[in-house]
N, CA, C and O atoms as a Tinker XYZ file with bonds, in Angstrom:
   320  protein
     1  N      0.860000   -1.158000    0.000000    73     2
     2  CA     0.000000    0.000000    0.000000    64     1     3
     3  C      0.908000    1.223000    0.000000    63     2     4     5
     4  O      1.752000    1.376000    0.883000    81     3
     5  N      0.733000    2.086000   -0.986000    73     3     6
     6  CA     1.502000    3.327000   -1.012000    64     5     7
     7  C      0.577000    4.477000   -0.673000    63     6     8     9
     8  O     -0.486000    4.641000   -1.272000    81     7
     9  N      0.997000    5.271000    0.297000    73     7    10
    10  CA     0.203000    6.387000    0.789000    64     9    11
    11  C      0.786000    7.689000    0.258000    63    10    12    13
    12  O      1.945000    8.008000    0.521000    81    11
    13  N     -0.010000    8.434000   -0.483000    73    11    14
    14  CA     0.428000    9.671000   -1.131000    64    13    15
    15  C     -0.264000   10.857000   -0.469000    63    14    16    17
    16  O     -1.488000   10.980000   -0.515000    81    15
    17  N      0.521000   11.715000    0.139000    73    15    18
    18  CA    -0.019000   12.858000    0.878000    64    17    19
    19  C     -0.527000   13.960000   -0.036000    63    18    20    21
    20  O     -0.164000   14.046000   -1.209000    81    19
    21  N     -1.368000   14.792000    0.533000    73    19    22
    22  CA    -1.861000   15.964000   -0.172000    64    21    23
    23  C     -0.873000   17.112000   -0.071000    63    22    24    25
    24  O      0.213000   16.963000    0.489000    81    23
    25  N     -1.256000   18.251000   -0.613000    73    23    26
    26  CA    -0.414000   19.434000   -0.625000    64    25    27
    27  C     -0.047000   19.819000    0.800000    63    26    28    29
    28  O     -0.922000   20.028000    1.641000    81    27
    29  N      1.231000   19.911000    1.064000    73    27    30
    30  CA     1.695000   20.261000    2.395000    64    29    31
    31  C      1.665000   19.106000    3.376000    63    30    32    33
    32  O      2.107000   19.255000    4.515000    81    31
    33  N      1.152000   17.955000    2.956000    73    31    34
    34  CA     1.116000   16.786000    3.830000    64    33    35
    35  C      2.478000   16.153000    3.956000    63    34    36    37
    36  O      3.346000   16.348000    3.105000    81    35
    37  N      2.665000   15.399000    5.011000    73    35    38
    38  CA     3.935000   14.729000    5.262000    64    37    39
    39  C      3.695000   13.254000    5.519000    63    38    40    41
    40  O      2.592000   12.830000    5.864000    81    39
    41  N      4.744000   12.497000    5.343000    73    39    42
    42  CA     4.667000   11.055000    5.561000    64    41    43
    43  C      4.199000   10.740000    6.988000    63    42    44    45
    44  O      3.442000    9.793000    7.202000    81    43
    45  N      4.644000   11.524000    7.942000    73    43    46
    46  CA     4.277000   11.227000    9.333000    64    45    47
    47  C      2.787000   11.386000    9.599000    63    46    48    49
    48  O      2.283000   10.841000   10.580000    81    47
    49  N      2.075000   12.111000    8.760000    73    47    50
    50  CA     0.633000   12.278000    8.947000    64    49    51
    51  C     -0.126000   10.975000    8.747000    63    50    52    53
    52  O     -1.288000   10.867000    9.138000    81    51
    53  N      0.523000    9.985000    8.138000    73    51    54
    54  CA    -0.107000    8.689000    7.894000    64    53    55
    55  C      0.148000    7.685000    9.026000    63    54    56    57
    56  O     -0.193000    6.512000    8.879000    81    55
    57  N      0.726000    8.103000   10.129000    73    55    58
    58  CA     1.141000    7.175000   11.187000    64    57    59
    59  C      0.013000    6.265000   11.679000    63    58    60    61
    60  O      0.228000    5.064000   11.844000    81    59
    61  N     -1.170000    6.803000   11.913000    73    59    62
    62  CA    -2.286000    5.979000   12.388000    64    61    63
    63  C     -2.697000    4.956000   11.331000    63    62    64    65
    64  O     -3.005000    3.811000   11.659000    81    63
    65  N     -2.702000    5.364000   10.077000    73    63    66
    66  CA    -3.061000    4.449000    8.979000    64    65    67
    67  C     -2.029000    3.344000    8.867000    63    66    68    69
    68  O     -2.380000    2.175000    8.705000    81    67
    69  N     -0.763000    3.705000    8.953000    73    67    70
    70  CA     0.306000    2.703000    8.888000    64    69    71
    71  C      0.161000    1.704000   10.024000    63    70    72    73
    72  O      0.321000    0.501000    9.814000    81    71
    73  N     -0.137000    2.180000   11.211000    73    71    74
    74  CA    -0.295000    1.283000   12.361000    64    73    75
    75  C     -1.390000    0.251000   12.114000    63    74    76    77
    76  O     -1.263000   -0.896000   12.544000    81    75
    77  N     -2.448000    0.636000   11.438000    73    75    78
    78  CA    -3.544000   -0.286000   11.143000    64    77    79
    79  C     -3.190000   -1.291000   10.042000    63    78    80    81
    80  O     -3.638000   -2.437000   10.088000    81    79
    81  N     -2.400000   -0.877000    9.066000    73    79    82
    82  CA    -2.121000   -1.717000    7.901000    64    81    83
    83  C     -0.852000   -2.551000    8.011000    63    82    84    85
    84  O     -0.753000   -3.603000    7.380000    81    83
    85  N      0.107000   -2.107000    8.791000    73    83    86
    86  CA     1.451000   -2.699000    8.764000    64    85    87
    87  C      1.517000   -4.146000    9.224000    63    86    88    89
    88  O      2.467000   -4.848000    8.878000    81    87
    89  N      0.548000   -4.612000    9.985000    73    87    90
    90  CA     0.631000   -5.997000   10.467000    64    89    91
    91  C      0.468000   -7.019000    9.346000    63    90    92    93
    92  O      0.920000   -8.155000    9.491000    81    91
    93  N     -0.169000   -6.646000    8.221000    73    91    94
    94  CA    -0.315000   -7.615000    7.130000    64    93    95
    95  C     -0.121000   -7.008000    5.737000    63    94    96    97
    96  O     -0.524000   -7.598000    4.735000    81    95
    97  N      0.497000   -5.829000    5.684000    73    95    98
    98  CA     0.795000   -5.175000    4.407000    64    97    99
    99  C      2.181000   -4.545000    4.462000    63    98   100   101
   100  O      2.669000   -4.180000    5.532000    81    99
   101  N      2.798000   -4.425000    3.313000    73    99   102
   102  CA     3.964000   -3.562000    3.194000    64   101   103
   103  C      3.392000   -2.175000    2.930000    63   102   104   105
   104  O      2.637000   -1.984000    1.977000    81   103
   105  N      3.744000   -1.221000    3.757000    73   103   106
   106  CA     3.201000    0.138000    3.640000    64   105   107
   107  C      4.345000    1.101000    3.341000    63   106   108   109
   108  O      5.360000    1.116000    4.038000    81   107
   109  N      4.167000    1.900000    2.297000    73   107   110
   110  CA     5.176000    2.868000    1.881000    64   109   111
   111  C      4.572000    4.263000    1.982000    63   110   112   113
   112  O      3.457000    4.508000    1.520000    81   111
   113  N      5.310000    5.155000    2.583000    73   111   114
   114  CA     4.945000    6.571000    2.623000    64   113   115
   115  C      6.246000    7.350000    2.496000    63   114   116   117
   116  O      7.296000    6.882000    2.936000    81   115
   117  N      6.186000    8.505000    1.911000    73   115   118
   118  CA     7.406000    9.277000    1.718000    64   117   119
   119  C      7.060000   10.756000    1.610000    63   118   120   121
   120  O      5.920000   11.127000    1.327000    81   119
   121  N      8.057000   11.581000    1.839000    73   119   122
   122  CA     7.888000   13.024000    1.688000    64   121   123
   123  C      8.366000   13.431000    0.300000    63   122   124   125
   124  O      9.540000   13.270000   -0.035000    81   123
   125  N      7.453000   13.957000   -0.496000    73   123   126
   126  CA     7.824000   14.468000   -1.813000    64   125   127
   127  C      8.607000   15.760000   -1.652000    63   126   128   129
   128  O      8.435000   16.462000   -0.655000    81   127
   129  N      9.471000   16.093000   -2.620000    73   127   130
   130  CA    10.128000   17.401000   -2.572000    64   129   131
   131  C      9.074000   18.511000   -2.517000    63   130   132   133
   132  O      8.068000   18.464000   -3.225000    81   131
   133  N      9.320000   19.494000   -1.675000    73   131   134
   134  CA     8.392000   20.602000   -1.529000    64   133   135
   135  C      7.509000   20.492000   -0.305000    63   134   136   137
   136  O      6.762000   21.424000   -0.006000    81   135
   137  N      7.571000   19.374000    0.415000    73   135   138
   138  CA     6.847000   19.281000    1.673000    64   137   139
   139  C      7.633000   20.071000    2.719000    63   138   140   141
   140  O      8.764000   20.478000    2.453000    81   139
   141  N      7.069000   20.290000    3.877000    73   139   142
   142  CA     7.763000   21.130000    4.853000    64   141   143
   143  C      9.174000   20.670000    5.238000    63   142   144   145
   144  O      9.953000   21.471000    5.755000    81   143
   145  N      9.521000   19.403000    4.998000    73   143   146
   146  CA    10.845000   18.926000    5.422000    64   145   147
   147  C     11.827000   18.744000    4.264000    63   146   148   149
   148  O     12.994000   18.433000    4.503000    81   147
   149  N     11.390000   18.926000    3.023000    73   147   150
   150  CA    12.290000   18.764000    1.880000    64   149   151
   151  C     12.108000   19.921000    0.912000    63   150   152   153
   152  O     11.016000   20.474000    0.787000    81   151
   153  N     13.168000   20.275000    0.241000    73   151   154
   154  CA    13.112000   21.387000   -0.716000    64   153   155
   155  C     12.606000   20.894000   -2.066000    63   154   156   157
   156  O     12.911000   19.778000   -2.485000    81   155
   157  N     11.843000   21.724000   -2.732000    73   155   158
   158  CA    11.381000   21.421000   -4.087000    64   157   159
   159  C     12.438000   21.891000   -5.077000    63   158   160   161
   160  O     12.997000   22.975000   -4.913000    81   159
   161  N     12.721000   21.089000   -6.103000    73   159   162
   162  CA    13.713000   21.494000   -7.095000    64   161   163
   163  C     13.187000   22.541000   -8.069000    63   162   164   165
   164  O     13.922000   22.957000   -8.965000    81   163
   165  N     11.975000   22.968000   -7.929000    73   163   166
   166  CA    11.347000   23.926000   -8.827000    64   165   167
   167  C      9.912000   23.511000   -9.062000    63   166   168   169
   168  O      9.407000   22.625000   -8.373000    81   167
   169  N      9.245000   24.130000  -10.015000    73   167   170
   170  CA     7.858000   23.756000  -10.314000    64   169   171
   171  C      7.764000   22.273000  -10.700000    63   170   172   173
   172  O      8.632000   21.742000  -11.393000    81   171
   173  N      6.702000   21.626000  -10.243000    73   171   174
   174  CA     6.499000   20.205000  -10.527000    64   173   175
   175  C      5.209000   20.006000  -11.293000    63   174   176   177
   176  O      4.286000   20.816000  -11.209000    81   175
   177  N      5.159000   18.925000  -12.037000    73   175   178
   178  CA     3.947000   18.580000  -12.772000    64   177   179
   179  C      3.363000   17.303000  -12.194000    63   178   180   181
   180  O      4.035000   16.573000  -11.465000    81   179
   181  N      2.117000   17.043000  -12.524000    73   179   182
   182  CA     1.487000   15.792000  -12.103000    64   181   183
   183  C      2.277000   14.610000  -12.664000    63   182   184   185
   184  O      2.482000   13.613000  -11.972000    81   183
   185  N      2.717000   14.722000  -13.912000    73   183   186
   186  CA     3.504000   13.639000  -14.514000    64   185   187
   187  C      4.790000   13.377000  -13.725000    63   186   188   189
   188  O      5.140000   12.222000  -13.482000    81   187
   189  N      5.487000   14.430000  -13.328000    73   187   190
   190  CA     6.715000   14.253000  -12.548000    64   189   191
   191  C      6.427000   13.556000  -11.217000    63   190   192   193
   192  O      7.181000   12.679000  -10.794000    81   191
   193  N      5.347000   13.945000  -10.569000    73   191   194
   194  CA     5.006000   13.308000   -9.297000    64   193   195
   195  C      4.605000   11.851000   -9.505000    63   194   196   197
   196  O      4.947000   10.994000   -8.690000    81   195
   197  N      3.882000   11.560000  -10.588000    73   195   198
   198  CA     3.521000   10.169000  -10.893000    64   197   199
   199  C      4.774000    9.349000  -11.173000    63   198   200   201
   200  O      4.861000    8.194000  -10.757000    81   199
   201  N      5.732000    9.923000  -11.864000    73   199   202
   202  CA     6.992000    9.219000  -12.132000    64   201   203
   203  C      7.773000    8.984000  -10.848000    63   202   204   205
   204  O      8.425000    7.951000  -10.697000    81   203
   205  N      7.710000    9.930000   -9.928000    73   203   206
   206  CA     8.371000    9.759000   -8.629000    64   205   207
   207  C      7.729000    8.601000   -7.866000    63   206   208   209
   208  O      8.434000    7.778000   -7.280000    81   207
   209  N      6.401000    8.533000   -7.869000    73   207   210
   210  CA     5.696000    7.428000   -7.215000    64   209   211
   211  C      6.096000    6.104000   -7.860000    63   210   212   213
   212  O      6.365000    5.127000   -7.161000    81   211
   213  N      6.137000    6.070000   -9.190000    73   211   214
   214  CA     6.519000    4.849000   -9.901000    64   213   215
   215  C      7.937000    4.423000   -9.545000    63   214   216   217
   216  O      8.203000    3.231000   -9.392000    81   215
   217  N      8.841000    5.376000   -9.414000    73   215   218
   218  CA    10.225000    5.049000   -9.060000    64   217   219
   219  C     10.312000    4.448000   -7.659000    63   218   220   221
   220  O     11.067000    3.504000   -7.427000    81   219
   221  N      9.539000    4.999000   -6.732000    73   219   222
   222  CA     9.529000    4.435000   -5.375000    64   221   223
   223  C      8.952000    3.025000   -5.415000    63   222   224   225
   224  O      9.504000    2.118000   -4.793000    81   223
   225  N      7.850000    2.827000   -6.137000    73   223   226
   226  CA     7.256000    1.495000   -6.233000    64   225   227
   227  C      8.202000    0.491000   -6.890000    63   226   228   229
   228  O      8.224000   -0.680000   -6.511000    81   227
   229  N      8.979000    0.942000   -7.868000    73   227   230
   230  CA     9.947000    0.055000   -8.518000    64   229   231
   231  C     10.981000   -0.481000   -7.535000    63   230   232   233
   232  O     11.534000   -1.563000   -7.735000    81   231
   233  N     11.240000    0.278000   -6.474000    73   231   234
   234  CA    12.226000   -0.124000   -5.483000    64   233   235
   235  C     11.654000   -1.060000   -4.412000    63   234   236   237
   236  O     12.401000   -1.576000   -3.580000    81   235
   237  N     10.356000   -1.277000   -4.428000    73   235   238
   238  CA     9.706000   -2.084000   -3.394000    64   237   239
   239  C      9.352000   -3.463000   -3.944000    63   238   240   241
   240  O      8.742000   -3.584000   -5.006000    81   239
   241  N      9.743000   -4.491000   -3.209000    73   239   242
   242  CA     9.416000   -5.864000   -3.582000    64   241   243
   243  C      7.903000   -6.055000   -3.611000    63   242   244   245
   244  O      7.198000   -5.631000   -2.696000    81   243
   245  N      7.409000   -6.697000   -4.671000    73   243   246
   246  CA     5.993000   -7.001000   -4.771000    64   245   247
   247  C      5.109000   -5.827000   -5.135000    63   246   248   249
   248  O      3.894000   -5.892000   -4.952000    81   247
   249  N      5.687000   -4.764000   -5.642000    73   247   250
   250  CA     4.914000   -3.553000   -5.920000    64   249   251
   251  C      3.958000   -3.704000   -7.105000    63   250   252   253
   252  O      3.122000   -2.830000   -7.335000    81   251
   253  N      4.069000   -4.800000   -7.856000    73   251   254
   254  CA     3.137000   -4.999000   -8.968000    64   253   255
   255  C      1.698000   -5.098000   -8.484000    63   254   256   257
   256  O      0.766000   -4.835000   -9.244000    81   255
   257  N      1.514000   -5.471000   -7.234000    73   255   258
   258  CA     0.183000   -5.611000   -6.647000    64   257   259
   259  C     -0.163000   -4.433000   -5.745000    63   258   260   261
   260  O     -1.043000   -4.545000   -4.892000    81   259
   261  N      0.510000   -3.320000   -5.922000    73   259   262
   262  CA     0.341000   -2.180000   -5.022000    64   261   263
   263  C     -1.033000   -1.544000   -5.163000    63   262   264   265
   264  O     -1.642000   -1.538000   -6.233000    81   263
   265  N     -1.488000   -1.018000   -4.056000    73   263   266
   266  CA    -2.687000   -0.188000   -4.007000    64   265   267
   267  C     -2.212000    1.208000   -3.639000    63   266   268   269
   268  O     -1.529000    1.395000   -2.632000    81   267
   269  N     -2.576000    2.187000   -4.459000    73   267   270
   270  CA    -2.196000    3.568000   -4.180000    64   269   271
   271  C     -3.352000    4.276000   -3.495000    63   270   272   273
   272  O     -4.502000    4.178000   -3.922000    81   271
   273  N     -3.028000    4.990000   -2.430000    73   271   274
   274  CA    -4.016000    5.770000   -1.697000    64   273   275
   275  C     -3.551000    7.217000   -1.725000    63   274   276   277
   276  O     -2.458000    7.532000   -1.256000    81   275
   277  N     -4.371000    8.084000   -2.269000    73   275   278
   278  CA    -3.995000    9.483000   -2.344000    64   277   279
   279  C     -4.964000   10.356000   -1.581000    63   278   280   281
   280  O     -6.181000   10.210000   -1.695000    81   279
   281  N     -4.409000   11.268000   -0.800000    73   279   282
   282  CA    -5.220000   12.243000   -0.081000    64   281   283
   283  C     -5.114000   13.580000   -0.792000    63   282   284   285
   284  O     -4.009000   14.053000   -1.059000    81   283
   285  N     -6.241000   14.191000   -1.099000    73   283   286
   286  CA    -6.295000   15.503000   -1.722000    64   285   287
   287  C     -5.512000   15.486000   -3.033000    63   286   288   289
   288  O     -5.779000   14.640000   -3.887000    81   287
   289  N     -4.552000   16.397000   -3.216000    73   287   290
   290  CA    -3.802000   16.429000   -4.478000    64   289   291
   291  C     -3.000000   15.144000   -4.678000    63   290   292   293
   292  O     -2.655000   14.809000   -5.811000    81   291
   293  N     -2.697000   14.422000   -3.603000    73   291   294
   294  CA    -2.034000   13.131000   -3.730000    64   293   295
   295  C     -2.867000   12.141000   -4.525000    63   294   296   297
   296  O     -2.328000   11.207000   -5.119000    81   295
   297  N     -4.190000   12.341000   -4.540000    73   295   298
   298  CA    -5.068000   11.506000   -5.345000    64   297   299
   299  C     -4.832000   11.726000   -6.841000    63   298   300   301
   300  O     -4.889000   10.780000   -7.626000    81   299
   301  N     -4.571000   12.963000   -7.231000    73   299   302
   302  CA    -4.239000   13.237000   -8.635000    64   301   303
   303  C     -2.937000   12.543000   -9.024000    63   302   304   305
   304  O     -2.827000   11.958000  -10.101000    81   303
   305  N     -1.958000   12.617000   -8.131000    73   303   306
   306  CA    -0.665000   11.985000   -8.405000    64   305   307
   307  C     -0.818000   10.475000   -8.501000    63   306   308   309
   308  O     -0.261000    9.845000   -9.401000    81   307
   309  N     -1.567000    9.900000   -7.581000    73   307   310
   310  CA    -1.777000    8.449000   -7.583000    64   309   311
   311  C     -2.521000    8.011000   -8.839000    63   310   312   313
   312  O     -2.179000    6.992000   -9.440000    81   311
   313  N     -3.522000    8.763000   -9.232000    73   311   314
   314  CA    -4.280000    8.416000  -10.431000    64   313   315
   315  C     -3.417000    8.494000  -11.688000    63   314   316   317
   316  O     -3.535000    7.661000  -12.587000    81   315
   317  N     -2.552000    9.502000  -11.741000    73   315   318
   318  CA    -1.670000    9.656000  -12.911000    64   317   319
   319  C     -0.682000    8.512000  -12.966000    63   318   320
   320  O      0.147000    8.456000  -13.874000    81   319
């Protein structure tokens, strides 16, 4: 399960969700560039964010069966 935060959201905001899912799922959450703890390299597009999600999933074992969960603008990224 990959959890994609909304605008200004952080990976730590998913802590309660991770606690519920982690006992029987691999759960991935991350801070995209531009969140309060990381710098953005400049303007980003939905395609760039979707490619970033794909790159993270490529690094995770069994990601072919991944379920993407997006909150707010993270839903656009997950859908893309």
